[in-house]
C-alpha positions as CSV (number, residue, x, y, z in Angstrom):
1,M,-25.9,-4.8,-13.0
2,T,-26.8,-5.5,-9.1
3,E,-27.7,-9.0,-10.2
4,I,-24.2,-9.8,-11.7
5,L,-22.6,-8.7,-8.7
6,S,-24.6,-10.4,-6.2
7,D,-23.3,-13.2,-7.9
8,P,-21.2,-16.1,-6.0
9,A,-18.6,-15.9,-8.8
10,F,-17.7,-11.9,-7.7
11,D,-18.3,-12.9,-4.3
12,H,-16.0,-15.7,-3.5
13,A,-13.5,-14.9,-6.2
14,P,-10.0,-15.9,-6.0
15,V,-8.7,-12.8,-5.8
16,G,-9.6,-9.4,-4.9
17,L,-12.0,-8.0,-6.7
18,A,-13.8,-4.3,-6.2
19,L,-16.3,-1.7,-8.2
20,L,-15.2,1.8,-7.6
21,E,-17.4,4.7,-8.7
22,D,-15.2,8.5,-8.7
23,R,-12.4,6.0,-6.8
24,I,-14.6,4.9,-3.9
25,I,-15.5,1.6,-3.1
26,K,-19.1,1.0,-3.7
27,R,-18.6,-2.4,-3.7
28,C,-15.8,-6.0,-3.0
29,N,-15.6,-9.3,-2.5
30,L,-14.6,-11.2,0.0
31,A,-10.9,-12.2,-0.9
32,F,-10.5,-7.9,-1.3
33,A,-11.4,-7.4,2.3
34,E,-9.2,-10.6,3.1
35,I,-6.4,-8.6,1.5
36,F,-7.3,-5.0,3.1
37,G,-8.2,-6.2,6.2
38,G,-11.9,-5.5,7.3
39,S,-15.6,-6.6,6.5
40,V,-16.8,-5.8,3.0
41,A,-19.5,-3.6,4.4
42,E,-16.5,-1.4,5.5
43,L,-14.8,-1.2,3.3
44,C,-17.9,0.2,1.1
45,D,-17.3,3.6,0.6
46,L,-14.3,3.6,1.4
47,P,-12.4,6.1,-0.8
48,V,-9.8,4.3,-2.3
49,A,-6.7,6.5,-0.8
50,A,-7.1,5.5,1.8
51,L,-6.0,2.3,1.4
52,Y,-2.6,3.8,-0.9
53,P,0.7,4.8,1.2
54,S,0.1,8.0,1.0
55,V,-1.6,11.1,-0.6
56,E,1.4,11.8,-2.9
57,D,1.2,7.6,-4.5
58,Y,-2.8,8.1,-4.8
59,Q,-2.3,11.3,-7.1
60,R,0.6,10.1,-8.9
61,I,-1.3,6.9,-10.0
62,G,-4.7,9.1,-10.3
63,A,-2.4,11.4,-12.8
64,R,-0.9,8.3,-14.4
65,L,-4.8,6.4,-15.5
66,Q,-5.1,10.0,-16.8
67,M,-2.4,10.6,-19.1
68,P,-4.2,10.9,-22.8
69,D,-1.7,6.9,-24.2
70,A,-3.1,5.2,-20.9
71,Q,-6.8,6.3,-21.5
72,T,-7.8,2.9,-23.0
73,G,-9.9,1.9,-20.4
74,Q,-7.0,-0.4,-19.4
75,Y,-4.9,0.0,-16.5
76,H,-2.6,-3.0,-14.9
77,D,0.4,-2.4,-12.4
78,E,2.2,-3.8,-9.2
79,R,2.2,-1.1,-6.2
80,I,2.7,-1.2,-2.9
81,M,-0.8,-0.4,-1.2
82,R,-1.8,-0.1,2.5
83,R,-4.0,-2.2,4.8
84,T,-6.8,-1.0,6.9
85,T,-4.5,-1.8,9.7
86,G,-2.0,0.3,8.3
87,G,0.7,-2.7,7.3
88,L,2.2,-2.2,3.9
89,F,2.4,-5.0,0.7
90,W,3.3,-5.3,-3.0
91,C,0.0,-5.3,-4.7
92,R,-1.1,-6.3,-8.3
93,V,-3.8,-4.1,-9.5
94,R,-5.9,-4.3,-12.4
95,G,-8.6,-2.4,-14.0
96,R,-11.0,-1.5,-16.3
97,S,-13.2,1.5,-16.4
98,T,-15.9,1.3,-18.3
99,S,-16.0,4.9,-19.6
100,R,-12.2,6.1,-21.4
101,D,-13.5,9.6,-21.0
102,Q,-13.9,10.0,-17.8
103,V,-11.6,6.8,-16.6
104,F,-12.3,7.0,-12.6
105,R,-16.3,6.5,-13.2
106,T,-16.9,3.7,-12.7
107,G,-14.5,0.7,-12.9
108,V,-13.9,-2.9,-11.3
109,W,-10.5,-3.4,-10.7
110,S,-8.5,-7.2,-9.3
111,F,-6.2,-6.9,-6.4
112,A,-3.8,-9.6,-5.6
113,D,-1.7,-9.6,-2.3
114,L,2.3,-10.6,-3.6
115,S,3.5,-10.0,0.1
116,E,4.8,-13.5,0.7
117,E,6.4,-13.0,-2.4
118,R,8.0,-10.0,-2.1
119,P,8.7,-8.2,0.9
120,V,7.6,-4.9,1.5
121,V,11.2,-2.9,2.2
122,S,10.6,1.7,2.9
123,L,11.4,2.7,0.1
124,S,10.6,6.5,-0.9
125,P,7.6,7.2,-3.5
126,R,10.7,7.9,-6.2
127,E,12.6,4.4,-5.2
128,R,9.3,2.8,-5.7
129,E,8.7,4.4,-8.6
130,V,12.6,3.6,-10.4
131,A,12.0,0.4,-9.1
132,I,8.7,-1.1,-10.2
133,L,10.2,0.6,-14.0
134,T,13.3,-1.3,-13.9
135,C,11.5,-4.4,-13.0
136,K,9.4,-3.3,-16.8
137,G,13.0,-3.8,-18.1
138,L,13.4,-0.1,-18.9
139,S,17.0,1.4,-18.9
140,A,18.4,4.5,-16.4
141,K,17.9,6.8,-19.7
142,E,14.5,4.9,-20.3
143,I,13.6,6.0,-16.6
144,G,15.2,9.2,-16.4
145,L,13.0,10.2,-19.4
146,K,10.0,8.9,-18.4
147,L,10.7,10.4,-14.8
148,D,11.8,13.9,-15.7
149,L,15.1,12.7,-14.6
150,S,18.8,12.8,-15.0
151,Y,20.0,8.6,-15.6
152,R,22.6,9.5,-13.4
153,T,19.8,10.0,-10.1
154,V,18.2,6.7,-11.7
155,E,22.0,5.1,-10.7
156,T,21.7,6.7,-7.5
157,H,18.7,5.5,-7.3
158,R,18.8,2.3,-8.6
159,A,21.8,2.1,-5.5
160,R,20.2,2.5,-3.2
161,L,18.0,-0.3,-4.2
162,L,20.8,-2.7,-4.6
163,D,22.0,-1.9,-1.2
164,K,18.5,-2.3,0.5
165,F,17.7,-5.7,-1.0
166,G,21.1,-6.6,-0.2
167,A,21.8,-7.5,-4.5
168,R,24.9,-7.4,-5.9
169,K,23.9,-7.1,-9.5
170,L,20.6,-5.3,-11.0
171,P,19.2,-8.9,-12.3
172,E,19.5,-9.8,-8.8
173,L,18.0,-6.5,-7.6
174,V,15.3,-7.2,-10.2
175,A,14.8,-11.0,-9.1
176,K,14.4,-9.9,-5.2
177,L,12.0,-6.8,-7.0
178,T,9.8,-9.4,-8.5
179,G,9.8,-12.6,-6.5
180,M,11.9,-14.9,-9.1
181,P,14.6,-16.9,-8.1
182,L,17.5,-16.0,-9.9
């Protein structure tokens, strides 16, 4: 496995790549180091928790990876991450575990910085969840069921999101969240 990871295709890939073991960065490439700040050497052996906006976000996403319906060995989402300098940014994350039984044992993950397409607005963890699920096309009722909230609470979060992003309607909010033009 070390031979593959020392390959220039890994080190110089145009997307951030990291090999994680038990949610600790064991190897990463140059693009990963550029995205998160620091050198490859500085990021190795760093717990990936250090790159999340909060402990709650780290735990929530970890719990989602361990859910029975998510144990396909693959995972993808878009979320806010934290650079080593403390700055927050939107990131597309995709990963594959080498073990379905122990999803955190070893996995290869890719990270793409979306900050040019999608600026970070200060959101609560719940607002982030509602924003992500809204972008996936879920209705307020569907989001409520998924997050164990009433649909009215989801609508309240959406109203705050509309205000924070300066959007008039839900399609405009989704366009702003996804970085797509209307």
